N, C-alpha and C positions, 0 to 999 in steps of 0.2 A: 462216230457211230454211237455216241452216248455211253460208252463203256470205258472210262479212263483207266489207265494202268494204276495199280496200287503202288505205294512207296516201295514195297518189297520187290515188285516186278521191275521197277526202274533202277534199283540199286546195282552198282558195280558193273564190271565187265562181263559178268556171267548172268546178268538179268535178262528178262524176257525182251525188254526194249532193245537192248544191245543185240540179242539174237535176231530179232526182226530186221534191224538195221544191217547186220552182217549178211543175212540171206537176200536182202533186196539191193545190195550194193551193185554198182555198175560192173565192178570187177567180177563179182560172183555170177551175175547174170550173163556176162560176156563169155565166161568159161563153160557154161552149160552146153553139152553136146547138141541139145535141141535147137540152139541158136546158131549153130555153126554152118549149116549147109542150105540156107535159104535159096541160093542160086540153083540148087538141084531140084527145088520144088516149085519154082516160079517160071512160068513160060515167058517168052519175050513180050507177049501181049499183056500179061499180068504186070510185068515190070513197066511197060509203057503207060498203062493205066495208073499205076501207083505214082509214077513220075508226074503225070498230069495232076493227080490229086495233091501231091506235095507242092507242086508249082502254084496251084491255085490257092493252097492254104497259106503260103508265105508271100503271096502277092501283096505289095504295099507295105511290107514290114521292113524293107531295106536289106533283107537277106537274099542271097542268090543261090540257085540250085545248079551246080556245075555239072559238066559232062562226066566227072569222076564220081558222081552221086554224092558229093559233099555239099552241105549247106553252110555257106559262109556269110559273114557280115560284110557289106560293101563299105 
């Protein structure tokens, strides 16, 4: 974005960079309540459409989209 972190912001485990990394980690994002109940907000039609989009996106990559909604490498 054209605004690099300063040396002070990058330093140590209490720096700004570490804070950003901590907040964006998969474990942190997975634990947020807002990410917990997608099944309660998605209709079967929406799920089917999303399945089609994912299937199209991974076509030709060697990945498969299983019935359990998992994307795996062949």
